MDAnalysis code that builds the backbone (N, CA, C; Angstrom):
import MDAnalysis as mda
import numpy as np

u = mda.Universe.empty(411, n_residues=137, atom_resindex=np.repeat(np.arange(137), 3), trajectory=True)
u.add_TopologyAttr("name", ["N", "CA", "C"] * 137)
u.add_TopologyAttr("resid", np.arange(1, 138))
u.add_TopologyAttr("resname", ["MET", "THR", "CYS", "VAL", "ALA", "LEU", "VAL", "MET", "GLY", "VAL", "ARG", "SER", "LEU", "LEU", "GLY", "MET", "GLY", "PRO", "ALA", "GLU", "ASP", "GLY", "THR", "ILE", "GLN", "LEU", "ASP", "ALA", "ASN", "LEU", "VAL", "ARG", "ILE", "VAL", "ALA", "LEU", "LEU", "THR", "GLY", "MET", "ALA", "PHE", "PHE", "GLY", "TRP", "PHE", "TRP", "LEU", "LYS", "ASN", "GLY", "GLN", "THR", "LEU", "GLY", "MET", "GLN", "ALA", "TRP", "ARG", "ILE", "LYS", "LEU", "VAL", "GLY", "PHE", "ASP", "GLY", "ALA", "GLN", "PRO", "THR", "LEU", "GLY", "LYS", "ILE", "ALA", "ILE", "ARG", "CYS", "LEU", "GLY", "ALA", "THR", "LEU", "SER", "ALA", "ALA", "CYS", "LEU", "GLY", "LEU", "GLY", "TYR", "LEU", "TRP", "CYS", "LEU", "VAL", "ASP", "ARG", "ASN", "GLY", "ARG", "TYR", "TRP", "HIS", "ASP", "TYR", "LEU", "SER", "GLY", "THR", "GLU", "LEU", "ILE", "LEU", "LEU", "PRO", "LYS", "GLN", "LYS", "LYS", "SER", "PRO", "PRO", "GLU", "LYS", "LYS", "PRO", "ASP", "ALA", "THR", "ALA", "ALA", "GLN", "GLY"])
u.atoms.positions = np.array([
    [86.430, 36.472, -91.723],
    [87.475, 37.275, -90.882],
    [86.826, 37.859, -89.991],
    [85.490, 38.439, -90.045],
    [84.789, 38.916, -88.816],
    [84.591, 37.916, -87.728],
    [84.219, 36.713, -88.033],
    [84.162, 35.825, -87.029],
    [85.460, 35.386, -86.458],
    [86.451, 35.389, -86.947],
    [87.791, 35.023, -86.370],
    [88.285, 36.324, -85.486],
    [87.769, 37.483, -85.972],
    [88.136, 38.734, -85.145],
    [87.272, 38.657, -83.883],
    [86.123, 38.250, -84.013],
    [85.280, 38.125, -82.751],
    [85.899, 36.937, -81.751],
    [86.254, 35.792, -82.223],
    [86.970, 34.896, -81.542],
    [88.164, 35.522, -80.817],
    [88.961, 36.357, -81.395],
    [89.987, 36.964, -80.757],
    [89.523, 37.811, -79.714],
    [88.435, 38.716, -79.907],
    [87.879, 39.599, -78.922],
    [87.477, 38.760, -77.808],
    [86.782, 37.594, -77.922],
    [86.305, 36.766, -76.879],
    [87.429, 36.302, -75.986],
    [88.497, 35.625, -76.743],
    [89.781, 35.209, -76.020],
    [90.383, 36.233, -75.120],
    [90.250, 37.461, -75.715],
    [90.960, 38.488, -74.915],
    [90.089, 38.786, -73.632],
    [88.729, 38.789, -73.822],
    [87.879, 39.026, -72.547],
    [88.152, 37.977, -71.535],
    [88.326, 36.600, -71.944],
    [88.678, 35.683, -71.061],
    [89.976, 35.521, -70.628],
    [90.714, 36.463, -70.811],
    [92.166, 36.576, -70.244],
    [93.172, 35.864, -71.008],
    [92.783, 35.446, -72.157],
    [93.665, 34.738, -73.113],
    [94.270, 35.746, -74.197],
    [94.517, 37.110, -73.737],
    [94.896, 37.989, -74.570],
    [96.310, 37.902, -75.267],
    [96.747, 38.973, -75.697],
    [98.008, 39.066, -76.368],
    [99.160, 38.723, -75.462],
    [100.271, 38.278, -75.950],
    [101.486, 37.807, -75.316],
    [102.049, 39.149, -74.997],
    [103.322, 38.893, -74.197],
    [103.974, 39.958, -73.579],
    [104.459, 40.959, -74.664],
    [104.801, 40.358, -75.893],
    [105.239, 41.289, -77.152],
    [104.128, 41.994, -77.695],
    [102.862, 41.645, -77.405],
    [101.768, 42.261, -78.006],
    [101.051, 41.705, -79.222],
    [101.657, 40.321, -79.557],
    [101.230, 39.560, -80.552],
    [100.025, 38.648, -80.144],
    [99.152, 38.569, -80.926],
    [97.939, 37.683, -80.618],
    [98.059, 36.476, -81.613],
    [98.176, 35.215, -80.995],
    [98.347, 34.130, -82.008],
    [97.124, 33.272, -81.822],
    [96.547, 32.838, -82.792],
    [95.257, 31.859, -82.567],
    [95.819, 30.500, -83.075],
    [95.348, 29.441, -82.449],
    [95.537, 28.061, -82.892],
    [94.908, 27.885, -84.351],
    [95.710, 27.324, -85.184],
    [95.449, 27.276, -86.592],
    [93.996, 26.390, -86.733],
    [93.952, 25.307, -85.825],
    [92.817, 24.562, -86.008],
    [91.437, 25.043, -85.463],
    [91.730, 26.027, -84.371],
    [90.466, 26.935, -84.009],
    [90.210, 27.900, -85.030],
    [90.950, 28.389, -85.933],
    [90.678, 29.260, -87.188],
    [89.901, 28.279, -88.184],
    [90.437, 27.215, -88.457],
    [89.683, 26.288, -89.436],
    [88.320, 25.960, -88.999],
    [88.059, 25.644, -87.599],
    [86.766, 25.399, -87.251],
    [85.761, 26.492, -87.161],
    [86.437, 27.697, -86.911],
    [85.552, 28.816, -87.021],
    [85.121, 29.236, -88.361],
    [86.004, 28.961, -89.454],
    [85.699, 29.118, -90.845],
    [84.785, 28.111, -91.297],
    [84.917, 26.897, -90.898],
    [83.880, 25.847, -91.257],
    [82.578, 26.137, -90.554],
    [82.274, 26.459, -89.378],
    [81.144, 26.759, -88.802],
    [80.522, 27.932, -89.382],
    [81.388, 29.184, -89.829],
    [80.949, 30.304, -90.304],
    [80.148, 29.832, -91.699],
    [80.845, 29.186, -92.523],
    [80.277, 28.708, -93.756],
    [78.993, 27.905, -93.490],
    [79.024, 27.011, -92.741],
    [77.864, 26.201, -92.208],
    [76.659, 27.169, -91.995],
    [76.952, 27.956, -91.302],
    [75.925, 28.882, -90.703],
    [75.290, 29.882, -91.827],
    [76.314, 30.279, -92.783],
    [75.826, 30.957, -94.004],
    [74.912, 30.237, -94.905],
    [75.334, 29.104, -95.074],
    [74.409, 28.225, -96.097],
    [73.120, 27.780, -95.348],
    [73.196, 27.430, -93.947],
    [72.082, 27.009, -93.176],
    [70.997, 28.138, -93.191],
    [71.498, 29.364, -92.963],
    [70.614, 30.521, -92.764],
    [69.724, 30.695, -94.099],
    [70.410, 30.762, -95.155],
    [69.686, 30.970, -96.460],
    [68.841, 29.826, -96.819],
    [69.305, 28.520, -96.559],
    [68.637, 27.365, -96.879],
    [67.248, 27.220, -96.128],
    [67.532, 27.709, -94.813],
    [66.359, 27.622, -93.829],
    [65.446, 28.660, -94.316],
    [65.867, 29.696, -94.629],
    [64.903, 31.002, -94.961],
    [64.176, 30.694, -96.168],
    [64.612, 30.420, -97.283],
    [64.006, 30.140, -98.506],
    [64.575, 29.054, -99.411],
    [65.467, 28.282, -98.999],
    [66.155, 27.305, -99.737],
    [67.076, 27.727, -100.892],
    [67.558, 28.864, -100.856],
    [68.466, 29.455, -101.741],
    [69.373, 30.485, -101.123],
    [70.676, 30.340, -101.624],
    [71.450, 31.554, -101.361],
    [71.305, 32.615, -102.346],
    [72.046, 33.499, -102.341],
    [71.936, 34.732, -103.180],
    [72.567, 34.213, -104.749],
    [73.573, 33.449, -104.636],
    [74.085, 32.803, -105.895],
    [73.215, 31.742, -106.455],
    [72.370, 31.039, -105.667],
    [71.457, 29.980, -105.957],
    [70.388, 30.727, -106.585],
    [70.015, 31.857, -106.243],
    [68.765, 32.584, -106.783],
    [69.102, 33.073, -108.203],
    [70.433, 33.511, -108.586],
    [70.807, 33.878, -109.690],
    [70.802, 32.705, -110.769],
    [71.150, 31.548, -110.389],
    [71.264, 30.321, -111.154],
    [69.966, 29.483, -111.072],
    [68.911, 30.075, -110.327],
    [67.744, 29.338, -110.349],
    [67.726, 27.923, -109.789],
    [68.503, 27.852, -108.813],
    [68.723, 26.475, -108.166],
    [68.114, 26.587, -106.697],
    [67.420, 25.631, -106.320],
    [66.903, 25.732, -104.939],
    [67.252, 24.244, -104.396],
    [67.277, 24.423, -102.995],
    [67.483, 23.046, -102.119],
    [66.037, 22.679, -101.701],
    [65.711, 21.574, -101.911],
    [64.499, 20.927, -101.254],
    [64.640, 19.549, -100.734],
    [63.565, 19.011, -99.955],
    [63.701, 17.600, -99.616],
    [63.374, 16.674, -100.783],
    [63.557, 15.527, -100.665],
    [63.351, 14.501, -101.665],
    [61.756, 14.486, -102.026],
    [60.956, 14.985, -101.058],
    [59.452, 15.046, -101.124],
    [59.134, 16.416, -101.821],
    [60.081, 17.291, -102.012],
    [59.769, 18.564, -102.606],
    [59.535, 19.794, -101.663],
    [59.582, 19.283, -100.231],
    [59.175, 20.306, -99.212],
    [60.439, 20.981, -98.823],
    [60.281, 22.210, -98.020],
    [61.340, 23.026, -97.543],
    [62.156, 22.216, -96.629],
    [63.306, 22.190, -96.584],
    [64.385, 21.286, -95.721],
    [64.163, 22.017, -94.341],
    [64.452, 20.943, -93.472],
    [64.204, 21.293, -91.957],
    [65.533, 21.618, -91.470],
    [65.816, 22.155, -90.222],
    [67.060, 22.476, -89.807],
    [67.901, 21.385, -89.597],
    [67.431, 20.208, -89.003],
    [68.073, 18.938, -89.013],
    [68.606, 18.524, -90.399],
    [67.866, 18.479, -91.299],
    [68.241, 17.939, -92.604],
    [69.428, 18.934, -93.197],
    [69.269, 20.375, -92.973],
    [70.423, 21.172, -93.414],
    [71.620, 21.049, -92.722],
    [71.677, 20.604, -91.441],
    [72.661, 20.359, -90.472],
    [73.499, 19.154, -90.972],
    [72.674, 18.124, -91.379],
    [73.328, 16.771, -91.781],
    [73.919, 17.212, -93.374],
    [73.131, 18.052, -94.034],
    [73.631, 18.267, -95.345],
    [75.047, 19.000, -95.263],
    [75.292, 19.853, -94.341],
    [76.434, 20.700, -94.235],
    [77.564, 19.640, -93.752],
    [77.258, 18.905, -92.867],
    [78.298, 17.872, -92.248],
    [78.695, 16.834, -93.487],
    [77.553, 16.423, -94.091],
    [77.758, 15.407, -95.350],
    [78.642, 16.100, -96.399],
    [78.437, 17.273, -96.724],
    [79.207, 18.137, -97.796],
    [80.745, 18.204, -97.278],
    [80.913, 18.333, -96.026],
    [82.172, 18.333, -95.565],
    [83.023, 17.017, -95.640],
    [81.987, 15.936, -95.416],
    [82.609, 14.652, -95.595],
    [82.861, 14.266, -97.102],
    [82.016, 14.748, -97.950],
    [82.276, 14.592, -99.437],
    [83.471, 15.388, -100.079],
    [83.756, 16.498, -99.292],
    [84.930, 17.177, -99.721],
    [86.273, 16.445, -99.155],
    [86.069, 16.015, -97.849],
    [87.264, 15.314, -97.206],
    [87.623, 13.992, -97.887],
    [86.796, 13.414, -98.646],
    [87.169, 12.337, -99.260],
    [87.611, 12.395, -100.697],
    [88.414, 13.516, -100.773],
    [89.202, 13.886, -101.954],
    [88.072, 14.242, -103.000],
    [87.021, 14.876, -102.646],
    [85.893, 15.270, -103.481],
    [84.985, 14.155, -104.053],
    [85.283, 12.966, -103.720],
    [84.534, 11.822, -104.221],
    [83.046, 11.984, -104.136],
    [82.545, 12.556, -103.065],
    [81.120, 12.687, -102.703],
    [80.576, 13.848, -103.681],
    [81.411, 14.687, -104.168],
    [80.897, 15.648, -105.213],
    [80.937, 14.902, -106.622],
    [81.879, 14.128, -106.882],
    [82.083, 13.542, -108.260],
    [81.018, 12.369, -108.330],
    [80.361, 11.889, -107.409],
    [79.464, 10.883, -107.366],
    [78.259, 11.243, -108.219],
    [77.873, 12.468, -108.382],
    [76.845, 12.880, -109.261],
    [77.161, 12.449, -110.733],
    [78.216, 12.253, -111.132],
    [78.610, 11.822, -112.406],
    [78.209, 10.633, -112.686],
    [78.212, 9.629, -111.884],
    [77.917, 8.167, -112.044],
    [76.439, 7.810, -111.427],
    [75.881, 8.621, -110.586],
    [74.640, 8.342, -110.006],
    [73.431, 8.622, -111.014],
    [72.681, 7.729, -111.049],
    [71.442, 7.877, -112.147],
    [70.531, 9.011, -111.930],
    [70.544, 9.408, -110.536],
    [69.692, 10.477, -110.188],
    [70.386, 11.967, -110.246],
    [71.694, 11.817, -110.404],
    [72.586, 13.032, -110.463],
    [72.796, 13.650, -109.052],
    [72.780, 12.795, -108.008],
    [72.818, 13.161, -106.547],
    [74.100, 13.065, -105.954],
    [74.436, 13.869, -105.104],
    [75.656, 13.923, -104.248],
    [75.603, 12.874, -103.003],
    [76.726, 12.609, -102.309],
    [76.694, 11.780, -101.171],
    [75.804, 12.595, -100.040],
    [75.995, 13.801, -100.048],
    [75.269, 14.583, -98.887],
    [73.890, 14.746, -99.184],
    [73.491, 14.689, -100.431],
    [71.927, 14.490, -100.829],
    [71.272, 13.378, -100.105],
    [71.879, 12.275, -100.374],
    [71.408, 11.019, -99.750],
    [71.500, 10.941, -98.347],
    [72.687, 11.362, -97.666],
    [72.594, 11.610, -96.133],
    [71.606, 12.348, -95.630],
    [71.225, 13.583, -96.215],
    [70.232, 14.573, -95.677],
    [68.844, 14.447, -96.172],
    [68.658, 13.621, -97.382],
    [67.379, 13.560, -97.852],
    [66.929, 14.842, -98.648],
    [68.122, 15.572, -99.045],
    [67.636, 16.785, -99.733],
    [68.415, 16.799, -101.151],
    [67.986, 17.604, -102.053],
    [68.479, 17.760, -103.221],
    [68.385, 19.103, -103.871],
    [69.177, 19.525, -104.827],
    [69.169, 20.576, -105.661],
    [68.370, 20.545, -106.908],
    [67.440, 21.397, -107.088],
    [66.535, 21.298, -108.338],
    [66.806, 22.648, -109.030],
    [66.501, 22.672, -110.310],
    [66.603, 23.598, -111.244],
    [65.225, 24.307, -111.472],
    [64.994, 25.457, -111.069],
    [63.588, 26.153, -111.143],
    [63.506, 26.590, -112.671],
    [62.247, 26.690, -113.155],
    [61.873, 26.845, -114.561],
    [62.097, 28.560, -114.609],
    [62.523, 29.057, -115.811],
    [62.679, 30.434, -116.018],
    [61.210, 30.958, -115.837],
    [61.230, 32.272, -115.252],
    [60.006, 32.943, -115.017],
    [59.857, 33.940, -116.393],
    [58.563, 33.729, -116.812],
    [58.195, 34.690, -118.138],
    [58.120, 36.051, -117.593],
    [58.855, 36.676, -118.590],
    [58.908, 38.265, -118.482],
    [57.602, 38.846, -119.049],
    [57.094, 39.764, -118.063],
    [55.699, 40.414, -118.535],
    [56.213, 41.516, -119.509],
    [55.474, 41.913, -120.588],
    [55.791, 42.971, -121.356],
    [55.807, 44.253, -120.405],
    [56.637, 45.354, -120.870],
    [56.715, 46.637, -120.168],
    [55.482, 47.261, -120.527],
    [55.035, 47.936, -119.450],
    [53.850, 48.715, -119.519],
    [54.126, 49.889, -120.377],
    [53.084, 50.338, -121.207],
    [53.390, 51.495, -122.087],
    [52.858, 52.665, -121.279],
    [53.749, 53.628, -121.316],
    [53.584, 55.009, -120.554],
    [52.707, 55.842, -121.635],
    [51.792, 56.533, -121.105],
    [51.070, 57.616, -121.899],
    [51.972, 58.522, -122.566],
    [51.728, 58.773, -123.953],
    [52.594, 59.781, -124.603],
    [52.163, 61.153, -124.090],
    [53.049, 61.971, -123.755],
    [52.919, 63.263, -123.237],
    [52.351, 64.265, -124.323],
    [52.717, 63.976, -125.519],
    [52.402, 64.958, -126.524],
    [50.821, 64.599, -126.890],
    [50.367, 63.430, -126.889],
    [49.003, 63.166, -127.140],
    [48.197, 63.598, -125.850],
    [48.589, 63.596, -124.734],
    [47.820, 64.127, -123.599],
    [47.545, 65.696, -123.713],
    [48.597, 66.304, -124.291],
    [48.434, 67.852, -124.443],
    [47.523, 68.170, -125.566],
    [47.456, 67.498, -126.497],
    [46.600, 67.812, -127.754],
    [45.369, 67.499, -127.702],
])
């Protein structure tokens, strides 16, 4: 919504402001494109930063290249466009993982990236605090 509001502000600055009755109407396709680009920017930023969004961190999932390396900006861009294609084909690109022997999606193959499950981190035992009564006596 913030990005759409920014687009509305830019349109007003460019002289494409409200109509005579005060209403501002955006083209529906423009709103769709802004929403798509906003989603791609969100995922792209997190994947480029450390390979994980906040939700992926909670589920211990990470995006890596087929070689295990951090994905590049180009691979992330191709993955985002490929994921859009996977969804546009009635979701077949996502369902492909059910029949693929590697469990990969179409956009995994297009971009050379894949999602991996990280191992659980072992919890260290809590440190014992000194007993206040023992220190006094």
